[in-house]
GUBANU-380236 format. One record per residue (C-alpha): residue number from 1; residue in one letter; chain; x, y, z. Coordinates in Angstrom, 2 decimals, decimal comma. Layout:
// GUBANU-380236
NUM	a	A	X	Y	Z;
...
// end
This chain:
// GUBANU-380236
1	m	A	29,41	70,90	57,05;
2	t	A	31,99	71,72	59,51;
3	r	A	32,92	69,71	62,65;
4	r	A	32,80	71,23	65,93;
5	r	A	34,98	70,29	68,90;
6	l	A	33,26	68,34	71,65;
7	r	A	32,83	70,15	75,04;
8	p	A	34,33	68,55	78,01;
9	d	A	30,99	67,20	79,46;
10	e	A	30,15	65,64	75,98;
11	v	A	33,68	63,95	75,98;
12	e	A	32,99	62,50	79,51;
13	l	A	29,66	61,22	78,46;
14	w	A	31,07	59,53	75,46;
15	r	A	33,73	57,74	77,54;
16	k	A	31,02	56,38	79,75;
17	v	A	29,02	54,91	76,79;
18	a	A	32,30	53,48	75,19;
19	d	A	33,22	51,77	78,54;
20	t	A	29,85	49,90	78,74;
21	t	A	30,05	48,54	75,24;
22	q	A	31,73	45,43	73,93;
23	r	A	34,35	45,81	71,01;
24	l	A	33,59	44,39	67,74;
25	h	A	37,08	43,34	67,14;
26	p	A	38,60	42,62	70,51;
27	e	A	42,23	41,94	69,38;
28	r	A	42,62	45,45	68,27;
29	k	A	43,66	47,96	70,81;
30	p	A	41,67	51,04	71,34;
31	k	A	42,92	54,23	70,16;
32	d	A	43,68	56,57	73,07;
33	g	A	44,22	59,49	70,80;
34	p	A	46,80	60,65	68,33;
35	r	A	50,11	58,63	68,51;
36	p	A	53,31	60,51	68,93;
37	k	A	55,69	60,57	66,04;
38	p	A	58,55	58,16	66,31;
39	k	A	61,80	59,88	66,95;
40	p	A	64,41	59,44	64,17;
41	v	A	67,27	57,30	65,05;
42	k	A	70,44	59,10	64,74;
43	e	A	73,29	57,28	63,28;
44	p	A	76,75	58,00	64,85;
45	k	A	78,68	60,15	62,66;
46	t	A	81,95	59,02	61,52;
47	r	A	84,84	61,19	60,28;
48	i	A	85,39	59,43	57,08;
49	p	A	82,54	57,54	55,56;
50	d	A	83,10	54,25	53,65;
51	f	A	85,61	55,36	51,12;
52	t	A	87,19	53,69	48,18;
53	l	A	89,98	55,27	46,13;
54	g	A	88,60	56,40	42,88;
55	q	A	84,96	55,77	43,56;
56	t	A	83,83	58,95	42,11;
57	a	A	86,33	59,34	39,33;
58	q	A	85,08	59,26	35,85;
59	p	A	86,54	56,98	33,18;
60	i	A	89,11	58,56	30,98;
61	g	A	89,00	58,08	27,22;
62	g	A	91,79	56,61	25,36;
63	t	A	93,14	59,87	24,04;
64	h	A	93,76	63,37	25,38;
65	d	A	92,65	65,18	22,18;
66	l	A	89,85	67,22	23,20;
67	a	A	89,14	68,80	19,77;
68	p	A	86,76	66,78	17,61;
69	t	A	88,33	65,27	14,55;
70	l	A	88,44	67,17	11,35;
71	r	A	86,04	64,81	9,69;
72	d	A	83,59	65,21	12,57;
73	a	A	83,82	68,98	12,35;
74	l	A	83,16	68,98	8,62;
75	d	A	80,25	66,49	9,06;
76	r	A	78,64	68,69	11,50;
77	a	A	78,67	71,75	9,42;
78	p	A	75,27	72,83	8,08;
79	v	A	74,57	71,98	4,46;
80	a	A	74,44	75,10	2,39;
81	m	A	73,72	73,56	-0,88;
82	d	A	71,01	71,48	-2,42;
83	r	A	70,53	68,43	-0,24;
84	k	A	70,07	66,03	-3,25;
85	t	A	73,29	67,30	-4,92;
86	f	A	75,07	67,08	-1,59;
87	t	A	74,07	63,59	-1,02;
88	r	A	75,21	62,58	-4,58;
89	m	A	78,53	64,35	-3,99;
90	k	A	79,13	62,65	-0,69;
91	k	A	78,50	59,25	-2,28;
92	g	A	81,09	60,02	-5,04;
93	k	A	78,44	60,07	-7,86;
94	l	A	79,51	63,61	-9,02;
95	v	A	82,84	63,99	-11,04;
96	p	A	85,03	66,97	-10,08;
97	e	A	85,46	69,45	-12,86;
98	a	A	89,05	70,19	-11,80;
99	r	A	91,48	69,08	-9,13;
100	i	A	94,61	70,36	-7,46;
101	d	A	97,22	68,17	-5,71;
102	l	A	99,14	69,85	-2,72;
103	h	A	101,30	66,79	-1,88;
104	g	A	104,86	67,67	-1,05;
105	m	A	104,23	71,52	-0,95;
106	t	A	105,26	73,78	1,87;
107	l	A	102,53	75,69	3,81;
108	d	A	103,25	78,99	2,06;
109	h	A	103,47	77,40	-1,40;
110	a	A	100,33	75,39	-0,83;
111	h	A	98,34	78,33	0,41;
112	s	A	99,09	80,56	-2,53;
113	a	A	98,52	77,63	-4,95;
114	l	A	95,09	76,90	-3,42;
115	t	A	94,09	80,41	-3,37;
116	r	A	94,96	80,90	-7,02;
117	f	A	93,31	77,55	-8,08;
118	i	A	89,98	78,18	-6,30;
119	l	A	89,61	81,74	-7,58;
120	t	A	90,58	80,74	-11,12;
121	q	A	88,11	77,90	-10,96;
122	h	A	85,24	80,20	-9,65;
123	a	A	85,87	82,75	-12,31;
124	k	A	85,58	79,96	-15,00;
125	g	A	82,13	79,00	-13,58;
126	r	A	83,02	75,50	-12,33;
127	r	A	81,09	74,25	-9,56;
128	l	A	82,84	71,21	-8,01;
129	v	A	86,61	70,89	-7,55;
130	l	A	88,75	68,37	-5,75;
131	v	A	91,63	69,51	-3,46;
132	i	A	94,02	66,69	-2,56;
133	t	A	96,02	67,33	0,55;
134	g	A	97,13	63,73	1,35;
135	k	A	96,61	61,96	4,70;
136	g	A	100,01	63,11	6,17;
137	k	A	103,10	61,18	7,22;
138	d	A	103,41	59,21	10,37;
139	r	A	106,16	60,65	12,50;
140	d	A	108,59	58,40	14,42;
141	h	A	108,61	60,54	17,38;
142	d	A	106,08	63,14	18,39;
143	g	A	108,10	64,61	21,26;
144	p	A	106,52	65,89	24,36;
145	i	A	103,64	67,83	22,61;
146	p	A	101,54	65,61	20,32;
147	v	A	101,20	67,03	16,65;
148	r	A	98,27	66,11	14,48;
149	r	A	99,07	64,00	11,49;
150	g	A	98,72	65,73	8,13;
151	v	A	99,62	69,53	8,49;
152	l	A	97,99	70,36	5,08;
153	k	A	95,04	68,21	5,67;
154	h	A	94,25	70,31	8,94;
155	q	A	95,24	73,74	7,39;
156	v	A	93,35	73,64	4,09;
157	p	A	89,84	73,85	5,58;
158	q	A	90,96	76,74	7,67;
159	w	A	92,17	78,54	4,66;
160	m	A	88,92	77,93	2,77;
161	a	A	87,03	79,31	5,63;
162	m	A	88,87	82,69	5,47;
163	p	A	88,69	85,53	2,94;
164	p	A	89,24	85,59	-0,11;
165	l	A	88,15	81,81	-0,42;
166	a	A	85,18	81,88	1,81;
167	q	A	83,28	84,24	-0,63;
168	a	A	83,83	81,74	-3,51;
169	i	A	83,04	78,49	-1,69;
170	l	A	79,57	77,09	-0,87;
171	q	A	80,50	73,87	0,91;
172	v	A	83,54	71,83	1,96;
173	t	A	83,28	68,14	2,59;
174	p	A	85,62	65,25	2,64;
175	a	A	85,97	63,27	-0,52;
176	h	A	84,53	59,95	-1,19;
177	i	A	87,02	56,98	-1,03;
178	s	A	86,97	56,89	-4,89;
179	h	A	88,30	60,38	-5,09;
180	g	A	90,88	60,18	-2,26;
181	g	A	88,99	59,74	1,05;
182	d	A	90,33	61,38	3,98;
183	g	A	93,24	62,75	1,89;
184	a	A	91,00	64,91	-0,28;
185	y	A	88,20	67,43	-0,04;
186	y	A	85,19	68,29	-2,41;
187	v	A	84,91	72,00	-2,72;
188	y	A	81,58	73,11	-4,07;
189	l	A	81,87	76,65	-5,42;
190	r	A	79,23	79,34	-5,49;
191	r	A	77,76	80,50	-8,80;
192	h	A	79,88	83,03	-10,56;
193	r	A	77,98	86,46	-10,79;
// end
C-alpha cells in the first residue's frame, strides 16, 4: 500500500483537530516537521598540524644487510627429496659416504676441487656427501664496504646451483652440528643413470 500526500485542505483539518487535543506526553515538544541538518563545525586550518620529529618514521633494524642469511635461504628452498630422508639428514642421523674439506683453498682451487669431487662421487653412485667450507675468519677491519664472513661458505652454494654441478645435485642443506654445523653442507646427489 503506497502512501499518498495530503492535500492542503486535509492538512488544515488535521491541524485544527491536533490543536483541540491534549498531549499524552506534555514534556515532549511537538514536531513541526523535519529538522534541518546541523551544519558541520569547521575547525580553523593551521599551516602545520601537531608535529613531532620522527612520528611516522619506521624503526630501523640492527643491521643494514638486506639479503637473507645463507642459512635462511637454504632453509626456505623447497625439499626435492624424500621428506623422511631429508628429516633424518637434517638431524644428523645419516652418515655421509664421502667428504671434502675446502679449508685454506683459494676460490679457483676450491671451485675446481669441488666440481671434480661432486662429479666423481655422483659417478660412483654415492648419495650423501659432506662439503666442509669452514665458517670463515673474523676480519679486524671491514673497511667502508662490509664483507660477509666466509667467502667459501657463501660461494659454494652458488657453484652447486650452476652447471655442471646442478645436474648431479638433488638437495643442499646446512649440516648438523655433529658434522660441522654452519661450516659444512650436506649435498644429496641424484641417482646415477
